[in-house]
C-alpha positions, 0 to 999 in steps of 0.5 A, a space after each residue: 835197565 842199564 845201558 849194558 843190559 840194553 846193549 846185551 838185549 839188542 845184540 841177543 836180537 842181532 844173533 838171529 836177525 839184522 837189527 832194524 833202524 830203531 834198534 840201531 839207533 838205540 844201540 848207538 845211543 847206549 854203546 858209549 865209551 870209546 866208540 862214542 868218543 871217536 864218533 863211530 856209528 853202527 849202521 848194520 848189525 846182524 848174525 854174520 856182519 857188522 858195519 859202522 861209519 866214522 867221519 875223520 876229523 882233526 881230532 883223529 890226526 897224528 901230528 903230520 895231519 893224517 888219521 892216526 893208525 890207531 884209529 883204524 885198529 880201534 874201529 876194527 876192534 869195536 866193529 868186529 867185537 860187536 859182530 862177535 857178540 852178536 854171532 856168539 850170543 855171548 860176551 866177547 873180547 878182542 885178543 889179537 888185532 893185526 891191522 895193515 894200513 893201506 892208504 892214509 887219509 886226513 878227512 872224509 867218511 870211513 866205512 868199516 865192514 866186519 865179516 867172519 872168517 871163522 866162528 868157533 865155540 871159543 874164538 872167532 876170527 873176523 876180517 874188517 875192511 875199512 874203506 873210503 868210497 871204494 878205496 881200501 884204507 886199512 884191513 884188519 884180522 881180529 881174533 876174539 875170545 868168547 867169554 863163558 861164565 868160567 872165563 869172565 873176570 
């Protein structure tokens, strides 16, 4: 079975309930690509929320020694897209990402929490708060498009 099929099966399960620890471990092992490249790890995925963590390191920095703003956009896009697939029980892709950078950080752990603002048949709108401890670092509104058989490609 391919990693994509395993991921699809896990997110199909997350459509009805939170994934358990074993399922989250499997999700993190097959959700490679950019999420793996930046070090993003999912800790909670279910029908109405997704949470993930990342430890900021120098590989994430811009030349002035703090995390690049694109990191926050990437985290939010990834976490809300996974949440959207679980909520819709169908493939989804981001179509608009509006991220506000609230506070700079150079190191430490970030937690991203995606919660739905609106779950429609064709599009979803998600709020993603990225925090370090209790401090809001960035906030994103992400719109996803739910892909049907007719609009994939």
